[in-house]
N, C-alpha and C positions, 0 to 999 in steps of 0.2 A: 503494500499500500504505499504511494506516496502521499503527502500531502503539505502545503501551505498552509501555516494554521494564523498568519497575519501579525507581526507584529509581537511574537511573542505570547498569543490569546488573551492581551492586555492592552487596550487602548491608553494612549495618555489623558484623554480626555471622555472617556467613554466606559462600557463596562467590561467588567472582568470577565472573560470568557474563556478560563482555563478549565475548569468543571467543565462547562460544555466539550471543549476539544477532548478534553478526558472520557467523558460519556461516548465520545462517536468513537475512540480508537477502542475502547472497550468491547462495545458492540459488535465491532468489526473484527475483532480478537486478531490480527494481523500475524503472520509469523515475523515478519520483518517492515520495520516501517521507516519510509525516507523521509524526513519533516523537515520544513524550511522557512525561515522568516523566525528565530528564534530568539528576539530580541530579550535579553535578559536571563537567558539561560547560562549564560557562560559565569553566574554571579554561583558563588557557593551553594549548593543544596539544590538549586532550582531545577536544574536537569533530572537530577536524582530522584528528587522528589513525585516528579512526573512521573520518571520511567518506574518506580515501586506504582505508583497508583494503576498504571496498564500492565505491572506485570512483565517488562522488559528490561533488558538490559541497553543502556544508551553507550555512543559512542560519537562525539560534538567534534565538529572541525570549525574554529573558532575565525574571523573574520576581522582585517584592518580596515574594512571601506562600509562594508555594508551591516549584515544579520548572520549570526552562526547558521548552520544546517546540520544535521544528525542522521545516524541511523541507529535505530533501537531493534533488538534482536528478542525472541521470546525463547526461553528453554523448551525444549532442551536442546535446541538448535546450537552450533558450538561456532565462537568465532576462533578462526586460525591467527587473523592477524586485523590490523586496522589502522587506521591512521589519515589526516588529510592527505587531498592532492595538494601538492607544492607549487601552486602558481597562483599571482597576485589575480585572483577571483575579486570581479566585485565585492560579492558576497563570498562562498566557500563551495568547496563540494568535500563530502568525507568518503572515505572507501573500508569496506567491509569484506573480508574474505570468510566465507561461513563451508563446513564441510558438507557434503552430499553423499548420498549411496552413489550419483554417478559422476563423481566427482565435484571439485573446487568452484564454489559458486563466488564470482565478487559483486559487490553490491556497490552500487556510488551513489549517495545522492545528494544532489547539485540544483543549486538557484544560479542563473545567469543574470548578467548584467540587465536592469530594466529601462535603461533608457539609450542605448546605443547597438544599432546592429551589428556594424562591423566588431564591436568589442565582441556581442555573443559570439560571433562566427570565431572568434578567435578562440574563446573560452570552448566552445563547442570543438574547437580540435586537441585543444588541454585534454578535454574528457575522453574522446576518442583513441588519444595516445594514450591513457592511463589504460583504456580498456584492454589494447591490442597489447599492454605491457602483462598483462592479469595472466596467471597462470589455467591450466585447461580451456575447456570449450564453453563453459556456462557464464555469463556476464550480464549483468544489467543495469542500466542507468535509467534514475527514476528523478523525477525532481519539477520544479517551476523552471523552462526554459525560458519565459519570458518572450515567447516570439510564437510565428504564426507557420504552418507546416504548408511546403510546396506544390501537394499533391490537390486542395481544395480549395474552390473559389474565397477570398476573402475581401473583397472589393469594397462590396455595401456594408459589409460591417466596420471597416475602417474610413470610411466614408463617413459613418454616423458619429463618430468619436468627436469629443472637444477638439481643438486645434493642436491646444498642449501636447494631448496624448497620441493622438493621430501622428504626428512626427514620428514617436517611438516606433512608430509599425512603417515606416516607409524610409526608400532607400534616397540618395541624394538629391535625387530627380524630383522629390514630391509627390510624385505618383506611382512610382514602382512598388508593389509589398514586400517585406524584408522579411523572408523567409529562409535566408542564405544557413544559419545556424542549423534547423531540421536538413537541408539540404546537405549540408555536413556531414553530420553523423548517417544519412542512409549512402552517401560516397563511402563511409570508411566500413560499411556492411552491417552496420544494426540493423533491426527490425523497429519496425512502429508497431508495437503490440496490440493498438486499438486499430488501426486501420489492417492490421494481420487477422484481426479476431473478426472483423466487419466485411472481410472479402476484399478492403480495394488495397492498393499498391503497396506491399507489406517493404519491397525494398525497389530502387531503381533497375531496370533491366540492365545496363551498362554499368561495366565495373566505376565507371568517373561518375554516375551520378547525375541527375539532371544539371544543366546549368544555373548557379546558384543566382537566386531570386527569379526564376521559374517555374510556372505550376505544369503539371504533368498536360495540359494543355497550350504551354507558351506563356510570355511574361504575364505576369499578375499586376496588373497595373489600375488605378481607380476610374471609375466611368469619365468621362469628360459631361459636361451639362447637358443635359435633354437624352444621355445613355440610361437605357434600362438597366436595374440592376442584377448583379451575377444570378442567373438562375440555379446556379449549382450549389447558393448558398445558404439554402433553406432548406428543411425536412430532412427527414431519413436519419440516416446514421449521423449525418455532419452535426445537427440539432441536438443528437443523443451524447455525443462526444464533448460538448461544450461544459469547459472547468471553472470560468468567472463571466460573471460574478452570480454570488449566491441572491437568493430573494431580499433578506435581512442584513446581510452581513457588510453590506458596504461595496465597493468598489465602484466610483463614480470613471475611472479609468479602463474600464472594460465595457465592449458591445456585445456581450455575449460570445466567448471566445475560448478556444482548445489553448491552454497555456501548459498546460502541467501533462507531463507524458512518459510512459513506459518502454524505454527502448532495450531488446534484448538481442544477445549474440543467437546467430541462425540455429543452434543447437538448443538456445533458452526456449526460442522460439516454436521450436517444433514440440515441446512441451506443455505450450499452451492453453488450459484448459476454457476458460472463460476471462474476462474484461470487464471492467461495468464503472460505472462514475457513479458515487453513492449520493444520492439526493434525498429529500425530505427531513422532518422531525428537527435534529438539533443541526444537521450542516448547513441549513438554511441560517443560522443566528451566530453558530460557531467561528466563521471565517467566511472572507471575499471570496476564496476558493473553495470547489469542492473534490472532497480525494477522490482517487483512483484505483481501483483493487486489481490485482489479476491473480489467478488460479494457477497455479502452475503442478506438474506430475513431479514432483520431486518430495525426496525424503530425508530426514539429518542422516547423517552418519552416524553410528551406534558410538556412546561414549567412550571413549578411550583411544579411537580410531584419528590418525593425523585429516 
C-alpha cells in the first residue's frame, strides 16, 4: 500500500488527522506500507508511536528540503536491509529489502518534486538506478510521484487547474503536459501496476519507451481555445485510478488526477493479483490523497532464512 498522508496527518491550522490515518491503515492491514509527507515524523517517538498503533516496523528516510518518507513492514515479513536512497531529492526515498519465498524483494517509497517537471525526471532516473542495483528480480516502487502518466489524455484536467498549479504539470512551452518522469520509469522497464491490471499499456513496446512528454497517441498538449476536451479523459478505468483530491481532505492544487503509483519489475507484475484505489469512509477526511493497494502472490521467507 502507498499513501501520501498530507503533512504528517496534522495541519498547522486545522484538525489532527492522525487517528483517521491510523484507522485507514489498520483497516487495510497492508504487509508493506509506503507512506509520504511525514512532516514531524522525524521527531523522537512520533514514527515509533504510529508504527506501534498499526502493528508495523518503520524505516524512515529524512529530508533536507521537503518532508520525510518511510516504509513500514508488518511481521512476520523480515527486513534484510534498509536505508535511504542517497540522492538530493526534494523530499526523500527509502529502500527496504525483504525476504520472500521467491527471492529478495526491494521496495522503494518515494515522493518526487511537486514543482518542477525536469526535477521529477531526474529524480525518476535516480529511482530507476536504485532498482537496477537491487538484488534479484522482484522490485516495487511506490509513492507520490506528483506527475501524470504518458498513456492517458490529461489536457482537460490540466486546463481546469488554477494557473499557479497548472504550471507544475506543463513543460516550458506552456502547452505540453509534463509526463517525462513516468515515461522514464517505463523506459527503464518498470511496469505501471494500475494500467497492467486494468488492461492498459503496462510497458512501452520499444526498449527506449515513448518520447518523453508524449502520450501513447502523440504529444499531450492543452486544447486551444474552442477545441473540445480530450474524450479519453473521462470515464472508465481512468476515473477509477484517480488518487487526488479526496472529497473532504483539501487539495485545491488537484483536478482529479492520478499522482500516486505502484511500479513493479516484470517479475513482480507477473505476481499481481489485484490493485485498487481505496475510497470512502475515513479516506475522504484523512488526507488529500487516496491510498493505493496492490495484492501480490508473494509469501514471507521462513524465519531464519536469509
